[in-house]
Backbone as numpy.savetxt, mean C-alpha at the origin, in Angstrom:
# Nx Ny Nz CAx CAy CAz Cx Cy Cz
-24.33 -2.28 9.90 -25.06 -1.20 9.79 -24.27 0.11 10.04
-23.22 0.09 10.70 -22.29 1.23 10.87 -21.61 1.39 9.54
-21.24 0.32 8.56 -20.62 0.45 7.39 -21.70 1.08 6.42
-22.94 0.56 6.38 -24.08 1.15 5.76 -24.27 2.60 5.91
-24.24 2.97 7.29 -24.49 4.38 7.50 -23.55 5.29 6.78
-22.25 4.81 7.04 -21.12 5.53 6.45 -21.30 5.76 4.98
-21.76 4.65 4.25 -21.89 4.66 2.79 -22.91 5.62 2.37
-23.98 5.51 3.15 -25.17 6.38 3.11 -24.57 8.05 3.01
-23.91 8.25 4.03 -23.39 9.56 4.22 -22.34 9.90 3.07
-21.52 8.92 2.68 -20.47 9.27 1.62 -21.47 9.63 0.47
-22.32 8.75 0.16 -22.85 8.96 -1.33 -23.90 9.88 -1.22
-24.34 10.45 -0.11 -25.29 11.71 0.04 -26.52 11.66 -0.29
-27.58 12.27 0.55 -29.07 12.20 0.08 -29.35 13.61 -0.35
-28.42 14.55 -0.43 -28.72 15.79 -0.95 -29.05 15.84 -2.47
-30.14 16.65 -2.81 -30.50 16.64 -4.28 -29.33 17.18 -5.32
-28.30 17.69 -4.73 -27.31 18.04 -5.57 -26.34 16.97 -5.98
-26.45 15.71 -5.20 -25.74 14.67 -5.48 -26.29 14.06 -6.66
-25.40 13.31 -7.68 -25.85 12.52 -8.80 -26.84 11.61 -8.58
-27.69 11.35 -9.50 -28.99 10.52 -9.33 -28.70 9.19 -8.64
-27.76 8.22 -9.41 -27.45 7.17 -9.07 -27.02 6.96 -7.58
-26.12 7.84 -7.17 -25.46 7.62 -5.79 -26.51 8.04 -4.86
-27.57 9.10 -5.05 -28.66 9.47 -4.34 -29.71 8.22 -4.16
-29.91 7.58 -5.34 -30.82 6.36 -5.10 -30.30 5.37 -4.29
-28.92 5.11 -4.68 -28.29 3.96 -3.76 -28.36 4.41 -2.05
-27.96 5.65 -2.05 -28.02 6.25 -0.34 -29.57 5.95 -0.04
-30.44 6.43 -0.76 -31.93 6.34 -0.18 -32.20 5.01 0.04
-31.86 4.08 -0.97 -32.14 2.59 -0.86 -31.54 1.94 0.53
-30.35 2.14 0.77 -29.70 1.56 1.96 -30.14 2.11 3.04
-30.50 3.63 3.24 -31.02 4.20 4.28 -32.29 3.62 4.63
-33.47 3.34 3.67 -34.47 3.00 3.98 -34.54 1.44 4.44
-33.44 0.56 3.91 -33.38 -0.75 4.43 -32.77 -0.82 5.78
-32.01 0.19 6.21 -31.53 0.28 7.71 -32.55 0.81 8.51
-33.40 1.68 8.11 -34.67 2.11 8.90 -35.41 0.98 8.99
-35.98 0.46 8.01 -36.86 -0.71 8.02 -36.51 -1.87 8.97
-35.23 -2.24 8.86 -34.64 -3.32 9.70 -34.83 -2.90 11.15
-34.28 -1.60 11.48 -34.38 -1.18 12.88 -35.61 -1.06 13.69
-36.53 -0.83 12.74 -38.01 -0.54 13.19 -38.88 -1.75 12.98
-38.36 -2.97 12.57 -39.18 -4.14 12.40 -39.77 -4.63 13.43
-40.67 -5.46 13.34 -41.27 -6.22 14.60 -40.23 -7.28 14.79
-40.24 -7.83 15.96 -39.52 -8.77 16.45 -39.24 -10.08 15.52
-40.42 -10.53 15.28 -40.52 -11.52 14.29 -39.89 -11.36 12.88
-39.83 -10.26 12.43 -39.35 -9.97 11.17 -38.05 -9.40 11.01
-37.40 -8.97 12.34 -36.14 -8.30 12.46 -34.92 -8.99 11.70
-35.01 -10.37 12.09 -33.77 -11.25 11.40 -33.73 -11.14 10.07
-35.00 -11.35 9.35 -34.95 -11.26 7.70 -34.70 -10.07 7.28
-35.04 -8.93 7.77 -34.96 -7.53 7.39 -33.36 -7.21 7.71
-32.75 -7.56 8.82 -31.41 -7.33 8.96 -30.56 -8.02 8.09
-30.88 -9.19 7.60 -30.27 -9.99 6.59 -30.24 -9.23 5.25
-31.32 -8.89 4.88 -31.66 -8.21 3.53 -30.83 -7.11 3.43
-30.88 -6.14 4.74 -30.07 -4.96 4.66 -28.52 -5.46 4.56
-28.06 -6.09 5.29 -26.61 -6.65 5.21 -26.35 -7.06 3.94
-27.07 -7.77 3.22 -26.69 -8.22 2.02 -26.61 -7.07 0.91
-27.60 -5.98 1.03 -27.22 -4.79 0.20 -26.38 -4.12 0.43
-25.97 -3.90 1.77 -24.67 -3.15 2.29 -23.41 -3.85 1.65
-23.34 -4.97 1.98 -22.12 -5.88 1.40 -21.99 -6.00 -0.04
-23.21 -5.88 -0.71 -23.16 -5.92 -2.22 -22.72 -4.46 -2.91
-23.12 -3.63 -2.14 -22.56 -2.07 -2.53 -21.19 -1.96 -2.23
-20.73 -2.42 -1.12 -19.50 -2.51 -0.61 -18.33 -3.33 -1.65
-18.98 -4.28 -2.02 -17.94 -5.14 -3.17 -17.81 -4.29 -4.36
-18.61 -3.21 -4.79 -18.56 -2.71 -5.92 -18.03 -1.23 -5.46
-17.45 -1.07 -4.46 -16.93 0.18 -3.99 -15.95 0.80 -5.04
-15.28 0.12 -5.84 -14.29 0.80 -6.77 -15.29 1.12 -7.92
-16.42 0.94 -8.16 -17.30 1.38 -9.26 -18.13 2.64 -8.89
-18.05 3.07 -7.80 -18.88 4.45 -7.45 -18.25 5.45 -8.14
-19.00 6.41 -7.84 -18.68 7.57 -8.87 -17.38 8.48 -8.21
-16.76 9.07 -8.92 -15.69 10.03 -8.57 -15.91 10.87 -7.28
-15.25 10.98 -6.23 -15.53 11.57 -5.12 -16.29 10.94 -4.02
-16.78 9.81 -4.37 -17.65 8.75 -3.66 -17.11 7.49 -3.22
-15.72 7.29 -3.72 -15.13 5.89 -3.64 -14.45 5.95 -2.15
-14.67 4.79 -1.12 -14.13 5.08 0.08 -12.58 5.13 0.12
-11.84 4.53 -0.71 -10.33 4.45 -0.76 -9.71 5.40 -2.03
-10.56 6.20 -2.43 -10.30 6.85 -3.64 -9.06 7.61 -3.50
-8.68 8.43 -2.37 -7.30 9.03 -2.29 -6.38 8.11 -2.27
-6.40 6.94 -1.95 -5.27 6.05 -1.84 -5.23 5.14 -3.44
-6.03 5.35 -4.17 -6.00 4.63 -5.44 -4.62 5.05 -6.05
-3.90 5.97 -6.25 -2.79 6.18 -6.87 -1.73 5.30 -6.31
-1.71 5.29 -4.76 -0.80 4.45 -4.07 -1.06 2.98 -4.40
-2.28 2.39 -4.32 -2.45 1.23 -4.68 -2.07 0.72 -6.05
-2.05 1.54 -6.95 -1.62 1.40 -8.36 -0.07 1.17 -8.20
0.66 2.22 -7.57 2.09 2.07 -7.34 2.48 0.84 -6.53
1.70 0.31 -5.54 2.04 -0.94 -4.73 1.97 -2.10 -5.85
0.94 -2.13 -6.56 0.60 -3.14 -7.61 1.85 -3.33 -8.36
2.28 -2.29 -8.71 3.56 -2.34 -9.76 5.01 -2.50 -8.88
5.17 -1.79 -7.70 6.38 -2.02 -7.16 6.57 -3.12 -6.16
5.31 -3.20 -5.41 5.10 -4.37 -4.37 6.43 -4.48 -3.54
6.64 -3.62 -2.67 7.75 -3.56 -1.75 7.81 -4.68 -0.79
6.69 -5.33 -0.84 6.53 -6.48 0.46 7.07 -7.86 -0.08
7.15 -7.86 -1.62 7.71 -8.93 -2.15 9.20 -9.27 -1.94
9.54 -10.40 -1.61 11.00 -10.59 -1.38 11.67 -11.05 -2.60
10.98 -11.16 -3.64 11.54 -11.61 -5.02 12.44 -10.40 -5.47
13.58 -10.62 -6.07 14.43 -9.29 -6.53 13.59 -8.92 -7.83
13.57 -7.46 -7.81 12.73 -6.75 -8.73 13.12 -7.17 -10.36
14.38 -7.21 -10.23 14.86 -7.12 -11.77 15.26 -8.52 -12.07
15.29 -9.41 -11.24 15.48 -10.77 -11.61 14.46 -11.71 -11.01
13.37 -11.82 -11.50 12.25 -12.41 -11.04 12.31 -13.81 -10.77
12.88 -14.65 -11.49 13.02 -16.07 -11.48 13.98 -16.27 -10.25
13.88 -17.26 -9.47 14.75 -17.61 -8.47 16.15 -17.97 -8.96
17.20 -17.40 -8.38 18.56 -17.52 -8.89 18.96 -19.05 -8.44
19.47 -19.79 -9.28 19.62 -21.13 -9.16 20.87 -21.32 -8.20
20.82 -22.36 -7.31 21.96 -22.41 -6.40 23.01 -23.01 -7.05
24.30 -22.49 -6.74 25.35 -22.86 -7.43 26.40 -23.12 -6.31
27.11 -24.34 -6.57 28.16 -24.65 -5.59 29.23 -23.43 -5.52
29.56 -22.94 -4.08 30.36 -21.97 -4.01 31.83 -22.25 -4.84
32.30 -23.57 -4.77 33.35 -23.89 -5.37 33.43 -23.42 -7.02
32.17 -23.56 -7.53 32.13 -23.11 -8.94 31.92 -21.71 -9.21
31.85 -20.86 -8.16 31.67 -19.52 -8.22 32.96 -18.73 -7.85
33.12 -17.95 -8.88 34.41 -16.88 -8.75 34.00 -16.13 -7.51
34.97 -15.89 -6.56 34.79 -15.07 -5.46 34.28 -13.83 -5.65
34.91 -13.14 -6.57 34.63 -11.68 -7.03 33.01 -11.64 -7.71
32.82 -12.62 -8.38 31.27 -12.85 -8.86 30.29 -12.81 -7.77
30.52 -13.81 -6.80 29.82 -14.14 -5.78 29.50 -12.83 -4.91
30.60 -11.88 -4.57 30.38 -10.80 -3.98 29.68 -9.71 -4.56
29.71 -9.62 -5.74 28.82 -8.63 -6.49 27.45 -9.21 -6.56
27.29 -10.61 -6.79 25.65 -11.08 -6.61 25.04 -10.68 -5.42
25.91 -10.87 -4.19 25.28 -10.85 -3.02 25.06 -9.25 -2.73
26.02 -8.45 -3.20 25.54 -6.88 -3.13 24.38 -6.62 -4.00
24.27 -7.00 -4.91 22.98 -6.94 -5.72 21.73 -7.33 -4.92
21.73 -8.54 -4.30 20.64 -8.76 -3.32 20.34 -7.53 -2.39
21.55 -7.39 -1.81 21.44 -6.13 -0.51 20.85 -4.87 -1.03
21.30 -4.49 -2.40 20.56 -3.19 -2.90 19.37 -3.27 -3.18
18.89 -4.57 -3.67 17.67 -4.81 -4.13 16.65 -4.44 -2.83
16.98 -5.02 -1.75 16.44 -4.89 -0.38 16.32 -3.48 0.03
17.59 -2.80 -0.12 17.80 -1.43 0.40 16.67 -0.66 -0.59
16.56 -0.83 -1.80 15.64 -0.10 -2.58 14.26 -0.18 -2.24
13.84 -1.40 -1.94 12.65 -1.63 -1.17 12.20 -0.85 0.09
13.37 -0.65 0.82 13.06 0.20 2.04 12.88 1.69 1.42
13.51 2.11 0.67 13.24 3.41 0.20 11.83 3.72 -0.54
11.58 2.64 -1.35 10.06 2.55 -1.97 8.93 2.51 -0.70
9.18 1.81 0.31 8.27 1.69 1.54 7.95 3.23 2.01
9.42 3.80 2.24 9.23 5.16 2.74 8.42 6.11 1.92
8.83 6.31 0.49 8.14 7.02 -0.37 6.63 6.94 -0.52
6.37 5.63 -0.53 4.83 5.32 -0.45 4.13 5.59 0.66
4.63 5.59 1.78 4.11 6.03 3.12 4.12 7.29 3.11
4.91 8.27 2.80 4.90 9.63 2.86 3.72 10.17 1.75
3.68 9.64 0.65 2.54 9.79 -0.33 1.29 9.56 0.06
1.11 8.59 1.04 -0.14 8.17 1.46 -0.62 9.06 2.71
0.31 9.64 3.27 -0.02 10.13 4.77 -1.08 11.11 4.80
-1.51 11.92 3.76 -2.51 12.65 3.83 -3.88 12.03 3.68
-3.85 10.83 2.91 -5.02 10.14 2.62 -5.43 9.06 3.90
-4.33 8.86 4.66 -4.38 7.75 5.43 -5.40 7.61 6.30
-5.44 8.63 7.21 -6.55 8.94 8.20 -8.20 8.55 7.74
-8.35 9.22 6.89 -9.67 8.93 6.04 -9.82 7.42 5.84
-9.10 6.89 5.16 -8.99 5.56 4.68 -9.08 4.58 5.89
-8.23 4.85 6.83 -8.02 3.94 7.99 -9.51 3.86 8.77
-10.34 4.93 8.71 -11.87 5.00 9.17 -12.60 4.04 8.57
-12.48 3.94 7.16 -13.21 2.98 6.35 -12.63 1.53 6.51
-11.45 1.31 6.71 -10.88 0.14 7.06 -11.32 -0.28 8.37
-11.55 0.37 9.51 -12.06 -0.04 10.60 -13.48 -0.57 10.41
-14.18 0.25 9.65 -15.53 -0.02 9.44 -15.80 -1.49 8.70
-14.86 -1.65 7.68 -15.09 -3.01 7.02 -14.38 -3.90 7.81
-13.40 -4.03 8.51 -12.86 -4.94 9.53 -14.05 -5.31 10.51
-14.56 -4.38 11.24 -15.69 -4.76 11.98 -16.81 -5.43 11.45
-16.99 -5.24 10.07 -18.06 -5.92 9.47 -17.79 -7.33 9.02
-16.32 -7.61 9.28 -15.89 -8.93 8.95 -15.41 -9.15 7.59
-15.19 -7.94 7.00 -14.81 -7.83 5.37 -13.25 -7.66 5.45
-12.54 -8.48 4.42 -11.12 -8.22 4.32 -10.90 -8.72 2.57
-11.80 -8.07 1.79 -11.71 -8.38 0.28 -11.00 -7.45 -0.31
-10.25 -7.92 -1.26 -9.36 -7.07 -2.24 -8.07 -6.63 -1.60
-7.32 -5.71 -2.21 -6.07 -5.19 -1.80 -6.05 -3.90 -0.83
-7.13 -3.42 -0.77 -7.55 -2.15 -0.03 -6.89 -2.23 1.50
-7.44 -3.27 2.15 -7.08 -3.40 3.49 -5.90 -3.83 3.88
-5.18 -4.95 3.37 -3.86 -5.36 3.27 -2.96 -4.26 3.13
-3.24 -3.28 2.04 -2.20 -2.18 1.80 -2.55 -1.40 2.85
-3.51 -0.84 3.31 -3.84 0.23 4.38 -3.20 -0.19 5.71
-3.21 -1.56 6.02 -2.43 -2.06 7.11 -0.91 -1.92 7.02
-0.43 -2.15 5.77 0.84 -2.37 5.48 1.40 -0.60 5.51
0.72 0.15 5.11 1.07 1.52 5.07 1.04 2.19 6.49
-0.05 1.62 7.26 -0.37 2.03 8.64 0.82 1.61 9.64
1.20 0.30 9.38 2.34 -0.24 10.13 3.72 0.35 9.72
4.06 0.85 8.34 5.17 1.55 8.16 5.11 3.07 8.69
4.01 3.62 8.63 3.92 5.05 9.17 4.16 4.94 10.72
3.47 4.11 11.48 3.61 3.98 12.77 5.26 3.55 13.14
5.81 2.90 12.35 7.19 2.40 12.68 8.10 3.72 12.67
7.90 4.32 11.45 8.60 5.61 11.24 8.59 6.78 12.14
7.20 6.82 12.63 6.62 7.98 13.57 6.96 7.68 14.99
7.12 6.51 15.36 7.15 6.16 16.74 8.47 6.68 17.46
8.01 7.32 18.87 9.18 8.00 19.41 9.72 6.95 20.43
8.96 5.92 20.73 9.47 4.99 21.61 9.33 3.48 20.98
10.10 3.21 20.03 9.84 1.77 19.38 10.48 0.73 20.36
9.56 -0.39 20.29 10.01 -1.63 21.13 11.19 -2.15 20.57
11.75 -3.31 21.23 12.95 -3.84 20.92 12.80 -4.48 19.28
11.64 -5.05 19.09 11.57 -5.67 17.76 11.71 -4.49 16.58
10.99 -3.31 17.12 11.02 -2.23 15.93 12.46 -1.63 15.92
13.11 -1.42 17.07 14.20 -0.91 17.05 15.34 -1.88 16.33
15.28 -3.13 16.45 16.08 -4.03 15.73 15.94 -3.83 14.22
14.64 -3.66 13.70 14.25 -3.48 12.59 14.91 -2.13 11.93
14.56 -1.17 12.79 15.07 0.34 12.37 16.61 0.37 12.13
17.41 -0.38 13.05 18.80 -0.53 12.90 19.32 -1.33 11.72
18.50 -2.29 11.39 18.90 -3.08 10.19 18.76 -2.20 9.17
17.74 -1.48 8.89 17.39 -0.62 7.76 18.39 0.53 7.65
18.74 1.00 8.87 19.67 2.10 8.79 21.25 1.64 8.15
21.58 0.38 8.87 22.83 -0.18 8.34 22.76 -0.57 6.81
21.65 -0.88 6.14 21.46 -1.54 4.88 21.45 -0.10 4.11
20.74 0.95 4.58 20.89 2.27 3.68 22.34 2.71 3.68
23.07 2.59 4.85 24.22 3.26 4.90 25.43 2.57 3.57
25.07 1.18 3.61 25.93 0.45 2.65 25.25 0.74 1.12
23.94 0.99 1.03 23.47 1.39 -0.10 23.91 2.93 -0.57
24.06 3.78 0.43 24.71 5.12 0.08 26.07 4.91 -0.30
26.93 4.11 0.50 28.35 3.88 0.05 28.47 3.52 -1.44
27.67 2.50 -1.77 27.76 1.78 -3.06 27.19 2.87 -4.19
26.40 3.81 -3.80 25.98 4.72 -4.90 26.96 5.98 -5.07
27.76 6.16 -3.84 28.90 6.92 -3.89 29.96 6.47 -4.90
30.23 5.26 -4.61 31.36 4.67 -5.49 31.04 4.77 -6.99
29.64 4.38 -7.23 29.22 4.25 -8.68 29.30 5.71 -9.13
28.72 6.59 -8.50 28.86 8.28 -9.05 30.33 8.61 -9.14
31.08 8.18 -8.33 32.65 8.54 -8.70 33.18 7.95 -9.84
32.73 6.70 -9.98 33.29 5.97 -11.21 32.75 6.57 -12.37
31.47 6.92 -12.51 30.89 7.79 -13.60 31.59 8.89 -13.77
31.75 9.61 -12.94 32.46 11.07 -12.93 33.70 10.78 -13.71
34.43 9.75 -13.19 35.85 9.62 -13.83 35.65 9.19 -15.20
34.79 8.44 -15.74 34.38 8.24 -17.12 34.19 9.31 -17.88
33.26 10.27 -17.10 32.96 11.63 -17.95 34.24 12.49 -18.21
34.84 12.56 -16.89 36.33 13.41 -17.09 37.24 12.72 -18.34
37.22 11.44 -18.54 38.25 10.82 -19.35 37.69 11.32 -20.83
36.33 11.18 -20.91 35.64 11.32 -22.20 36.03 12.92 -22.73
36.04 13.86 -21.64 36.26 15.37 -22.16 37.71 15.47 -22.13
38.63 14.84 -21.81 39.89 14.97 -21.88 40.42 15.18 -23.60
41.17 16.21 -23.82 41.70 16.49 -25.09 42.50 15.25 -25.39
42.19 14.78 -26.66 43.05 13.71 -27.26 44.48 14.01 -27.92
45.34 13.60 -27.68 46.75 13.89 -28.30 47.11 12.98 -29.37
47.24 13.74 -30.72 47.59 12.90 -31.86 48.56 13.73 -32.57
48.76 13.00 -33.57 49.80 13.60 -34.65 49.06 13.68 -35.99
């Protein structure tokens, strides 16, 4: 019922709202009122009818008009997450698992660079998490309210709620003034990885600058 009331308020009963949204809002509002004022012997069936209508509308939340979708402010973040997926442990640029190779068959130098590539991939995901969390910050509070209503109604369909939990957890982790031992260990690990990432980017930048400098040097010829 709480989710239904929130949808009614979002869709609006005002005459200025588009016809379809106003009709859906009226329909849900009437079902809620009818269920709450029903006789005892009719209440169970009317509440079930009302709940089915609310859940049916919720399942089609992505098809609601612009300005009326519950997680509309987070939609760009959801699209970015679908592409970037910082929770996926699979390396972004080498999607198939790297085949295990006996260390005796690997060149030590090759192995070192492959391990470094894995570390850099993980560090990049840390940066992606941070960027997505910052991008979602302004939309997060409103979306969290919808997430609570949906979870209280026993709903966990689609990508919305897991993503909101992910962003909320990341936001809480980075904003916490008194992290617990687990959070502190995670933060320290991220700091160490980012420091290594920074060193590697500095090395690469210096190497590229040297190449540029060589390319601009005057050629001596006869």
